[in-house]
N, C-alpha and C positions, 0 to 999 in steps of 0.2 A: 521288811519282807513285802514283796508286791503282793496285791490281790490274787493274782494267778497262784503264786507260790502258796499263799495261804489256803486257797481252794484245793489244791493238790494235796497238801498236807491233811486237811480236813477230810477229804475223800480216803486217803490212806487210813487214817484213824477210824472212820466209819467201817471201812472193809475189815480192819483187824478186829474191831469190836464185834462185827457181825460173825467173823470166823470164830471167835472166842465163844460167843453165846450158842452158836450152832454146835460146836464141839461139846460144850457143857450140857446142852440139852440132849444130845445123842447119847452121851455117857449116862445121863439120868434116865434114859429110856422114854424120852418125850420128843414131841415135834418142836422145832425151833420157831420163834415168832416170825411172823410175817415181816417185820421190820428188819430183823437179822438176815432173813433170806433175800430181801430187797437190797441190803447193803452189799450182798455178794453177787448181786445181779442174777440171782436164781428165782424161778417162778414160785409163787407162793404155794403152789400144790406140789412142789418137788418132793416133799416127804409124805404125801398122802397115802401112798401104797406101801410105805416102810412099815413092817411088822416089828415092833419093839418088844421082844420077849424077855420076861423076867421071871 
């Protein structure tokens, strides 16, 4: 595998990991981590106004 292919694969895995973490956090009624949001190219304050009611 070339370095470019490895970088793309790693980026894909980071994105999928971020999506999984964000989904789990929202289901649990909490804000996702800044790292997970960054992996999805979302601003860190994207969930600041969300009201998680339980």
